[in-house]
N, CA, C and O atoms as a DFTB+ gen file, in Angstrom:
580 C
 N C O
     1  1     -45.226     233.830     -39.143
     2  2     -45.370     233.500     -40.547
     3  2     -45.712     232.024     -40.698
     4  3     -45.188     231.190     -39.960
     5  1     -46.553     231.704     -41.613
     6  2     -47.003     230.328     -41.810
     7  2     -45.956     229.502     -42.542
     8  3     -45.142     230.020     -43.306
     9  1     -46.006     228.229     -42.288
    10  2     -45.081     227.328     -42.953
    11  2     -45.703     226.799     -44.234
    12  3     -46.924     226.799     -44.394
    13  1     -44.851     226.350     -45.143
    14  2     -45.343     225.720     -46.357
    15  2     -45.148     224.215     -46.305
    16  3     -45.718     223.496     -47.125
    17  1     -44.353     223.719     -45.358
    18  2     -44.139     222.284     -45.200
    19  2     -44.113     221.969     -43.716
    20  3     -43.476     222.672     -42.931
    21  1     -44.801     220.917     -43.343
    22  2     -44.835     220.493     -41.949
    23  2     -44.731     218.968     -41.938
    24  3     -45.116     218.310     -42.905
    25  1     -44.220     218.421     -40.865
    26  2     -44.091     216.973     -40.725
    27  2     -45.046     216.486     -39.643
    28  3     -45.319     217.184     -38.667
    29  1     -45.540     215.282     -39.839
    30  2     -46.412     214.656     -38.852
    31  2     -45.974     213.205     -38.694
    32  3     -45.753     212.505     -39.682
    33  1     -45.853     212.767     -37.472
    34  2     -45.389     211.406     -37.223
    35  2     -46.491     210.386     -37.513
    36  3     -47.678     210.643     -37.312
    37  1     -46.056     209.225     -37.991
    38  2     -46.980     208.150     -38.368
    39  2     -47.911     207.771     -37.225
    40  3     -49.112     207.596     -37.435
    41  1     -47.371     207.642     -36.022
    42  2     -48.215     207.214     -34.901
    43  2     -49.323     208.230     -34.616
    44  3     -50.399     207.859     -34.148
    45  1     -49.065     209.510     -34.897
    46  2     -50.084     210.544     -34.695
    47  2     -51.239     210.315     -35.673
    48  3     -52.405     210.434     -35.297
    49  1     -50.918     209.990     -36.915
    50  2     -51.960     209.735     -37.909
    51  2     -52.796     208.523     -37.503
    52  3     -54.018     208.541     -37.655
    53  1     -52.166     207.484     -36.996
    54  2     -52.916     206.306     -36.536
    55  2     -53.879     206.675     -35.403
    56  3     -55.029     206.235     -35.396
    57  1     -53.418     207.471     -34.461
    58  2     -54.272     207.898     -33.344
    59  2     -55.437     208.737     -33.866
    60  3     -56.574     208.567     -33.427
    61  1     -55.153     209.640     -34.799
    62  2     -56.207     210.474     -35.402
    63  2     -57.262     209.597     -36.062
    64  3     -58.456     209.774     -35.822
    65  1     -56.828     208.656     -36.889
    66  2     -57.777     207.798     -37.614
    67  2     -58.632     206.978     -36.652
    68  3     -59.840     206.852     -36.852
    69  1     -58.023     206.424     -35.620
    70  2     -58.782     205.633     -34.644
    71  2     -59.815     206.503     -33.930
    72  3     -60.967     206.099     -33.773
    73  1     -59.404     207.691     -33.501
    74  2     -60.328     208.588     -32.800
    75  2     -61.491     208.994     -33.702
    76  3     -62.650     208.928     -33.294
    77  1     -61.186     209.406     -34.899
    78  2     -62.236     209.864     -35.826
    79  2     -63.179     208.727     -36.208
    80  3     -64.382     208.942     -36.351
    81  1     -62.646     207.533     -36.371
    82  2     -63.483     206.366     -36.687
    83  2     -64.472     206.092     -35.544
    84  3     -65.646     205.811     -35.786
    85  1     -63.985     206.178     -34.299
    86  2     -64.851     205.945     -33.133
    87  2     -65.979     206.971     -33.034
    88  3     -67.060     206.660     -32.533
    89  1     -65.732     208.183     -33.507
    90  2     -66.705     209.260     -33.369
    91  2     -67.766     209.278     -34.472
    92  3     -68.756     210.003     -34.373
    93  1     -67.559     208.482     -35.516
    94  2     -68.564     208.445     -36.594
    95  2     -69.926     208.095     -36.033
    96  3     -69.994     207.256     -35.135
    97  1     -71.012     208.684     -36.503
    98  2     -71.143     209.493     -37.719
    99  2     -70.934     210.990     -37.507
   100  3     -71.129     211.765     -38.443
   101  1     -70.545     211.419     -36.315
   102  2     -70.344     212.858     -36.096
   103  2     -68.886     213.234     -36.343
   104  3     -68.006     212.375     -36.382
   105  1     -68.650     214.523     -36.509
   106  2     -67.288     215.019     -36.681
   107  2     -66.520     214.844     -35.381
   108  3     -67.057     215.023     -34.288
   109  1     -65.262     214.492     -35.527
   110  2     -64.338     214.410     -34.402
   111  2     -63.412     215.622     -34.490
   112  3     -63.281     216.240     -35.547
   113  1     -62.771     215.953     -33.369
   114  2     -61.879     217.105     -33.391
   115  2     -60.803     216.970     -32.324
   116  3     -60.906     216.154     -31.408
   117  1     -59.768     217.791     -32.467
   118  2     -58.691     217.796     -31.498
   119  2     -57.581     218.750     -31.889
   120  3     -57.659     219.448     -32.900
   121  1     -56.552     218.764     -31.070
   122  2     -55.413     219.658     -31.246
   123  2     -54.177     218.860     -31.633
   124  3     -53.915     217.784     -31.096
   125  1     -53.423     219.413     -32.576
   126  2     -52.145     218.844     -32.999
   127  2     -51.032     219.695     -32.400
   128  3     -51.064     220.923     -32.479
   129  1     -50.049     219.029     -31.803
   130  2     -48.982     219.754     -31.125
   131  2     -47.641     219.095     -31.400
   132  3     -47.571     217.953     -31.855
   133  1     -46.590     219.829     -31.120
   134  2     -45.238     219.322     -31.311
   135  2     -44.251     220.433     -31.073
   136  3     -44.458     221.305     -30.229
   137  1     -43.160     220.390     -31.838
   138  2     -42.126     221.415     -31.724
   139  2     -41.651     221.785     -33.112
   140  3     -41.486     220.927     -33.980
   141  1     -41.432     223.077     -33.310
   142  2     -40.988     223.547     -34.619
   143  2     -42.039     223.241     -35.664
   144  3     -43.185     223.675     -35.546
   145  1     -41.657     222.502     -36.677
   146  2     -42.580     222.140     -37.751
   147  2     -42.915     220.652     -37.721
   148  3     -43.326     220.093     -38.738
   149  1     -42.744     219.998     -36.558
   150  2     -43.016     218.563     -36.453
   151  2     -44.146     218.295     -35.472
   152  3     -44.054     218.634     -34.292
   153  1     -45.225     217.676     -35.978
   154  2     -46.355     217.289     -35.135
   155  2     -46.041     215.937     -34.518
   156  3     -45.813     214.952     -35.220
   157  1     -46.035     215.908     -33.183
   158  2     -45.695     214.690     -32.448
   159  2     -46.819     214.202     -31.541
   160  3     -46.749     213.101     -30.995
   161  1     -47.866     215.032     -31.381
   162  2     -48.958     214.698     -30.461
   163  2     -50.310     215.083     -31.050
   164  3     -50.445     216.091     -31.743
   165  1     -51.304     214.255     -30.756
   166  2     -52.696     214.590     -31.048
   167  2     -53.472     214.478     -29.749
   168  3     -53.399     213.466     -29.052
   169  1     -54.214     215.524     -29.433
   170  2     -55.042     215.550     -28.236
   171  2     -56.511     215.592     -28.660
   172  3     -57.004     216.647     -29.056
   173  1     -57.224     214.447     -28.581
   174  2     -58.650     214.464     -28.912
   175  2     -59.407     215.357     -27.934
   176  3     -59.113     215.369     -26.738
   177  1     -60.367     216.093     -28.439
   178  2     -61.229     216.928     -27.606
   179  2     -62.668     216.616     -27.998
   180  3     -62.982     216.595     -29.188
   181  1     -63.548     216.375     -27.033
   182  2     -64.937     216.080     -27.388
   183  2     -65.569     217.207     -28.212
   184  3     -65.361     218.392     -27.950
   185  1     -66.344     216.794     -29.208
   186  2     -67.089     217.739     -30.041
   187  2     -68.415     218.021     -29.355
   188  3     -69.282     217.149     -29.300
   189  1     -68.578     219.211     -28.841
   190  2     -69.821     219.516     -28.138
   191  2     -70.985     219.744     -29.094
   192  3     -72.121     219.872     -28.638
   193  1     -70.745     219.798     -30.402
   194  2     -71.833     219.961     -31.368
   195  2     -72.586     218.649     -31.621
   196  3     -73.755     218.688     -32.005
   197  1     -71.950     217.496     -31.416
   198  2     -72.566     216.198     -31.709
   199  2     -73.182     216.204     -33.104
   200  3     -74.330     215.794     -33.281
   201  1     -72.422     216.667     -34.091
   202  2     -72.943     216.872     -35.444
   203  2     -72.036     216.219     -36.485
   204  3     -70.824     216.139     -36.285
   205  1     -72.616     215.748     -37.601
   206  2     -71.794     215.247     -38.701
   207  2     -71.299     216.379     -39.616
   208  3     -70.593     216.113     -40.589
   209  1     -71.661     217.640     -39.316
   210  2     -71.304     218.746     -40.201
   211  2     -70.645     219.926     -39.508
   212  3     -70.362     220.934     -40.154
   213  1     -70.394     219.825     -38.207
   214  2     -69.727     220.927     -37.512
   215  2     -69.062     220.404     -36.239
   216  3     -69.360     219.313     -35.753
   217  1     -68.161     221.217     -35.727
   218  2     -67.519     220.865     -34.464
   219  2     -67.233     222.115     -33.668
   220  3     -67.051     223.199     -34.224
   221  1     -67.195     221.952     -32.361
   222  2     -66.670     222.962     -31.455
   223  2     -66.146     222.221     -30.231
   224  3     -66.753     221.264     -29.749
   225  1     -65.011     222.688     -29.748
   226  2     -64.364     222.029     -28.622
   227  2     -65.201     222.153     -27.353
   228  3     -65.782     223.202     -27.074
   229  1     -65.251     221.071     -26.596
   230  2     -65.836     221.122     -25.262
   231  2     -64.876     221.978     -24.422
   232  3     -63.697     221.640     -24.318
   233  1     -65.354     223.071     -23.825
   234  2     -64.462     224.059     -23.202
   235  2     -63.528     223.516     -22.121
   236  3     -62.344     223.852     -22.111
   237  1     -64.030     222.697     -21.227
   238  2     -63.157     222.203     -20.139
   239  2     -62.046     221.317     -20.679
   240  3     -60.898     221.440     -20.253
   241  1     -62.368     220.428     -21.606
   242  2     -61.355     219.552     -22.206
   243  2     -60.334     220.386     -22.982
   244  3     -59.140     220.087     -22.959
   245  1     -60.799     221.422     -23.661
   246  2     -59.907     222.314     -24.398
   247  2     -58.909     222.982     -23.457
   248  3     -57.706     222.966     -23.719
   249  1     -59.395     223.564     -22.370
   250  2     -58.500     224.232     -21.421
   251  2     -57.537     223.252     -20.766
   252  3     -56.369     223.580     -20.558
   253  1     -58.013     222.053     -20.440
   254  2     -57.140     221.034     -19.858
   255  2     -56.034     220.639     -20.839
   256  3     -54.886     220.444     -20.440
   257  1     -56.381     220.522     -22.115
   258  2     -55.387     220.184     -23.139
   259  2     -54.317     221.265     -23.234
   260  3     -53.131     220.953     -23.334
   261  1     -54.722     222.527     -23.205
   262  2     -53.744     223.618     -23.250
   263  2     -52.797     223.568     -22.056
   264  3     -51.607     223.850     -22.197
   265  1     -53.319     223.211     -20.877
   266  2     -52.467     223.076     -19.686
   267  2     -51.455     221.952     -19.854
   268  3     -50.279     222.115     -19.530
   269  1     -51.912     220.820     -20.356
   270  2     -51.011     219.679     -20.576
   271  2     -49.923     220.055     -21.583
   272  3     -48.748     219.751     -21.378
   273  1     -50.318     220.706     -22.652
   274  2     -49.339     221.126     -23.657
   275  2     -48.287     222.055     -23.056
   276  3     -47.100     221.934     -23.358
   277  1     -48.725     222.976     -22.212
   278  2     -47.788     223.896     -21.570
   279  2     -46.820     223.128     -20.669
   280  3     -45.614     223.376     -20.687
   281  1     -47.358     222.192     -19.880
   282  2     -46.508     221.387     -18.998
   283  2     -45.489     220.559     -19.770
   284  3     -44.351     220.397     -19.331
   285  1     -45.900     220.041     -20.914
   286  2     -45.010     219.208     -21.742
   287  2     -44.171     220.042     -22.707
   288  3     -43.418     219.498     -23.514
   289  1     -44.305     221.354     -22.618
   290  2     -43.567     222.303     -23.461
   291  2     -43.767     222.021     -24.949
   292  3     -42.818     222.015     -25.733
   293  1     -45.027     221.790     -25.313
   294  2     -45.387     221.549     -26.708
   295  2     -45.995     222.813     -27.307
   296  3     -46.656     223.590     -26.617
   297  1     -45.761     223.001     -28.583
   298  2     -46.350     224.119     -29.308
   299  2     -47.657     223.662     -29.944
   300  3     -47.776     222.526     -30.402
   301  1     -48.629     224.557     -29.965
   302  2     -49.901     224.289     -30.637
   303  2     -49.674     224.545     -32.124
   304  3     -49.428     225.681     -32.529
   305  1     -49.755     223.483     -32.947
   306  2     -49.434     223.599     -34.365
   307  2     -50.647     223.521     -35.284
   308  3     -50.610     224.035     -36.402
   309  1     -51.729     222.879     -34.821
   310  2     -52.876     222.752     -35.712
   311  2     -54.121     222.269     -35.009
   312  3     -54.098     221.864     -33.847
   313  1     -55.216     222.326     -35.759
   314  2     -56.502     221.800     -35.308
   315  2     -56.941     220.764     -36.328
   316  3     -56.880     220.994     -37.536
   317  1     -57.381     219.627     -35.826
   318  2     -57.857     218.541     -36.679
   319  2     -59.354     218.373     -36.470
   320  3     -59.848     218.445     -35.345
   321  1     -60.067     218.149     -37.562
   322  2     -61.446     217.677     -37.449
   323  2     -61.722     216.741     -38.621
   324  3     -61.002     216.741     -39.620
   325  1     -62.757     215.962     -38.482
   326  2     -63.085     214.997     -39.531
   327  2     -64.281     215.467     -40.341
   328  3     -65.084     216.285     -39.893
   329  1     -64.371     214.931     -41.528
   330  2     -65.538     215.102     -42.396
   331  2     -66.108     213.717     -42.658
   332  3     -65.620     213.007     -43.537
   333  1     -67.126     213.324     -41.917
   334  2     -67.697     211.988     -42.099
   335  2     -68.288     211.750     -43.490
   336  3     -68.253     210.627     -43.992
   337  1     -68.830     212.798     -44.115
   338  2     -69.517     212.613     -45.401
   339  2     -68.979     213.506     -46.508
   340  3     -69.329     213.300     -47.670
   341  1     -68.156     214.472     -46.202
   342  2     -67.638     215.420     -47.191
   343  2     -66.197     215.076     -47.548
   344  3     -65.557     214.256     -46.890
   345  1     -65.699     215.719     -48.605
   346  2     -64.316     215.547     -49.026
   347  2     -63.351     216.247     -48.092
   348  3     -63.722     216.685     -47.003
   349  1     -62.106     216.346     -48.532
   350  2     -61.050     216.892     -47.679
   351  2     -60.966     218.409     -47.682
   352  3     -60.261     218.980     -46.850
   353  1     -61.665     219.080     -48.593
   354  2     -61.607     220.543     -48.610
   355  2     -62.392     221.134     -47.451
   356  3     -63.429     220.596     -47.064
   357  1     -61.904     222.236     -46.893
   358  2     -62.667     222.899     -45.830
   359  2     -64.023     223.369     -46.368
   360  3     -64.125     223.856     -47.494
   361  1     -65.034     223.215     -45.561
   362  2     -66.373     223.682     -45.946
   363  2     -66.435     225.195     -45.776
   364  3     -65.549     225.798     -45.170
   365  1     -67.478     225.797     -46.312
   366  2     -67.706     227.230     -46.126
   367  2     -67.767     227.544     -44.637
   368  3     -67.226     228.550     -44.179
   369  1     -68.433     226.671     -43.890
   370  2     -68.532     226.852     -42.430
   371  2     -67.156     226.767     -41.772
   372  3     -66.840     227.570     -40.894
   373  1     -66.330     225.792     -42.192
   374  2     -64.975     225.659     -41.640
   375  2     -64.192     226.950     -41.835
   376  3     -63.525     227.429     -40.918
   377  1     -64.278     227.502     -43.023
   378  2     -63.522     228.718     -43.342
   379  2     -64.063     229.921     -42.577
   380  3     -63.289     230.710     -42.036
   381  1     -65.363     230.064     -42.530
   382  2     -65.938     231.246     -41.872
   383  2     -65.746     231.222     -40.355
   384  3     -65.736     232.276     -39.719
   385  1     -65.596     230.038     -39.773
   386  2     -65.430     229.932     -38.318
   387  2     -63.973     229.790     -37.885
   388  3     -63.700     229.567     -36.706
   389  1     -63.042     229.916     -38.818
   390  2     -61.625     229.738     -38.506
   391  2     -61.053     231.034     -37.946
   392  3     -61.119     232.080     -38.591
   393  1     -60.491     230.958     -36.737
   394  2     -59.947     232.141     -36.070
   395  2     -58.478     231.962     -35.677
   396  3     -57.995     232.614     -34.751
   397  1     -57.773     231.077     -36.382
   398  2     -56.402     230.752     -36.000
   399  2     -55.475     230.816     -37.212
   400  3     -54.975     229.775     -37.637
   401  1     -55.226     231.987     -37.784
   402  2     -54.419     232.058     -39.011
   403  2     -52.987     231.543     -38.846
   404  3     -52.334     231.209     -39.835
   405  1     -52.495     231.478     -37.610
   406  2     -51.131     231.000     -37.383
   407  2     -51.052     229.470     -37.314
   408  3     -49.958     228.908     -37.339
   409  1     -52.193     228.801     -37.227
   410  2     -52.230     227.337     -37.119
   411  2     -52.618     226.705     -38.446
   412  3     -53.173     227.361     -39.327
   413  1     -52.314     225.414     -38.573
   414  2     -52.781     224.658     -39.731
   415  2     -54.108     223.992     -39.390
   416  3     -54.345     223.585     -38.252
   417  1     -54.960     223.891     -40.394
   418  2     -56.255     223.226     -40.266
   419  2     -56.155     221.880     -40.975
   420  3     -55.850     221.828     -42.166
   421  1     -56.410     220.795     -40.255
   422  2     -56.308     219.445     -40.798
   423  2     -57.691     218.812     -40.864
   424  3     -58.504     218.955     -39.951
   425  1     -57.937     218.114     -41.959
   426  2     -59.229     217.455     -42.152
   427  2     -58.985     216.008     -42.561
   428  3     -58.254     215.730     -43.511
   429  1     -59.616     215.085     -41.820
   430  2     -59.615     213.670     -42.190
   431  2     -60.986     213.378     -42.779
   432  3     -61.999     213.450     -42.083
   433  1     -61.013     213.049     -44.063
   434  2     -62.276     212.802     -44.757
   435  2     -62.525     211.306     -44.900
   436  3     -61.643     210.543     -45.295
   437  1     -63.753     210.907     -44.565
   438  2     -64.194     209.524     -44.746
   439  2     -65.035     209.381     -46.013
   440  3     -65.645     208.337     -46.244
   441  1     -65.064     210.434     -46.833
   442  2     -65.869     210.416     -48.050
   443  2     -65.395     209.327     -49.001
   444  3     -66.212     208.645     -49.620
   445  1     -64.086     209.158     -49.122
   446  2     -63.493     208.123     -49.972
   447  2     -62.847     207.060     -49.099
   448  3     -62.643     207.253     -47.900
   449  1     -62.531     205.933     -49.726
   450  2     -61.837     204.875     -48.999
   451  2     -60.502     204.630     -49.681
   452  3     -60.485     204.431     -50.896
   453  1     -59.393     204.633     -48.972
   454  2     -59.261     204.863     -47.530
   455  2     -59.447     206.341     -47.192
   456  3     -59.385     207.200     -48.072
   457  1     -59.676     206.627     -45.909
   458  2     -59.818     208.023     -45.484
   459  2     -58.597     208.845     -45.911
   460  3     -57.473     208.344     -45.937
   461  1     -58.841     210.105     -46.241
   462  2     -57.780     210.996     -46.723
   463  2     -57.561     212.138     -45.730
   464  3     -58.511     212.707     -45.192
   465  1     -56.289     212.456     -45.503
   466  2     -55.916     213.536     -44.589
   467  2     -55.326     214.693     -45.390
   468  3     -54.431     214.491     -46.211
   469  1     -55.822     215.895     -45.151
   470  2     -55.314     217.092     -45.817
   471  2     -55.080     218.192     -44.794
   472  3     -55.681     218.202     -43.720
   473  1     -54.192     219.122     -45.149
   474  2     -53.875     220.243     -44.269
   475  2     -53.976     221.548     -45.059
   476  3     -53.724     221.583     -46.264
   477  1     -54.349     222.616     -44.356
   478  2     -54.555     223.919     -44.987
   479  2     -54.124     225.044     -44.065
   480  3     -54.109     224.901     -42.842
   481  1     -53.771     226.171     -44.680
   482  2     -53.713     227.452     -43.988
   483  2     -54.979     228.176     -44.393
   484  3     -55.305     228.233     -45.578
   485  1     -55.690     228.722     -43.443
   486  2     -56.915     229.471     -43.740
   487  2     -56.704     230.905     -43.279
   488  3     -56.462     231.177     -42.103
   489  1     -56.804     231.821     -44.251
   490  2     -56.622     233.241     -43.962
   491  2     -57.524     234.062     -44.877
   492  3     -57.643     233.786     -46.071
   493  1     -58.145     235.060     -44.299
   494  2     -58.943     236.019     -45.058
   495  2     -59.934     235.328     -45.993
   496  3     -60.115     235.737     -47.140
   497  1     -60.573     234.272     -45.482
   498  2     -61.596     233.585     -46.247
   499  2     -61.090     232.653     -47.325
   500  3     -61.870     232.198     -48.162
   501  1     -59.806     232.359     -47.322
   502  2     -59.227     231.455     -48.326
   503  2     -58.505     230.304     -47.649
   504  3     -57.832     230.486     -46.634
   505  1     -58.652     229.118     -48.224
   506  2     -57.946     227.931     -47.743
   507  2     -56.876     227.564     -48.765
   508  3     -57.171     227.346     -49.940
   509  1     -55.632     227.499     -48.302
   510  2     -54.506     227.158     -49.163
   511  2     -53.923     225.833     -48.673
   512  3     -53.559     225.713     -47.503
   513  1     -53.831     224.827     -49.569
   514  2     -53.274     223.529     -49.146
   515  2     -51.847     223.666     -48.613
   516  3     -51.068     224.494     -49.085
   517  1     -51.526     222.841     -47.627
   518  2     -50.200     222.793     -47.026
   519  2     -49.596     221.433     -47.344
   520  3     -50.226     220.399     -47.122
   521  1     -48.377     221.436     -47.862
   522  2     -47.670     220.179     -48.062
   523  2     -47.208     219.667     -46.710
   524  3     -46.781     220.436     -45.849
   525  1     -47.299     218.357     -46.538
   526  2     -46.783     217.774     -45.304
   527  2     -46.115     216.457     -45.625
   528  3     -46.401     215.819     -46.638
   529  1     -45.218     216.067     -44.737
   530  2     -44.580     214.773     -44.885
   531  2     -44.881     213.928     -43.661
   532  3     -44.948     214.425     -42.538
   533  1     -45.061     212.646     -43.905
   534  2     -45.314     211.701     -42.828
   535  2     -43.984     211.060     -42.488
   536  3     -43.311     210.501     -43.354
   537  1     -43.608     211.144     -41.216
   538  2     -42.326     210.595     -40.790
   539  2     -42.551     209.549     -39.706
   540  3     -43.401     209.718     -38.832
   541  1     -41.790     208.479     -39.770
   542  2     -41.938     207.431     -38.764
   543  2     -41.010     207.657     -37.582
   544  3     -41.269     207.153     -36.488
   545  1     -39.949     208.396     -37.783
   546  2     -39.071     208.793     -36.685
   547  2     -38.363     210.070     -37.107
   548  3     -38.789     210.712     -38.067
   549  1     -37.301     210.455     -36.423
   550  2     -36.647     211.745     -36.686
   551  2     -36.027     211.879     -38.077
   552  3     -35.855     212.997     -38.564
   553  1     -35.692     210.772     -38.720
   554  2     -34.977     210.914     -39.998
   555  2     -35.636     210.212     -41.180
   556  3     -35.337     210.548     -42.326
   557  1     -36.505     209.265     -40.944
   558  2     -37.060     208.492     -42.053
   559  2     -38.366     209.110     -42.564
   560  3     -39.272     209.385     -41.778
   561  1     -38.459     209.325     -43.858
   562  2     -39.657     209.844     -44.485
   563  2     -40.387     208.718     -45.177
   564  3     -39.790     207.971     -45.952
   565  1     -41.696     208.585     -44.901
   566  2     -42.481     207.523     -45.514
   567  2     -43.216     207.973     -46.758
   568  3     -43.212     207.271     -47.769
   569  1     -43.849     209.142     -46.698
   570  2     -44.666     209.583     -47.825
   571  2     -44.819     211.080     -47.760
   572  3     -44.687     211.682     -46.694
   573  1     -45.092     211.672     -48.879
   574  2     -45.331     213.114     -48.917
   575  2     -46.661     213.357     -49.576
   576  3     -46.944     212.792     -50.633
   577  1     -47.480     214.186     -48.973
   578  2     -48.797     214.517     -49.532
   579  2     -48.651     215.707     -50.434
   580  3     -49.634     216.164     -51.016
């Protein structure tokens, strides 16, 4: 069953923003992992599409990431990609190519300044926003989206 609230650590957001900024003007992508409902890790994966409007994981890097996650006993919680020119809503392409209803879909949009991060559950052709909280450690809450 999908969650309605998830937490993501501040340092993970910083790593995401740095990675996505480096990949401009193309979309960046990666895997979000952690335990329970807390995202504690971001694993960048090369975008083999080299496109500003689509992404697909480079297969070898993807498989290596899954191995590392298994070794570190991390759960796969979400997929992140950036929108260099679009807003934070999933595109028609994002929705039609989504095959992970149990995971959250995260989008970092550079359309506005500062960049905006959003999360969604995508099921049966619909994207539903997910509330998340940004935490700096196990107990302190900084902001809620």
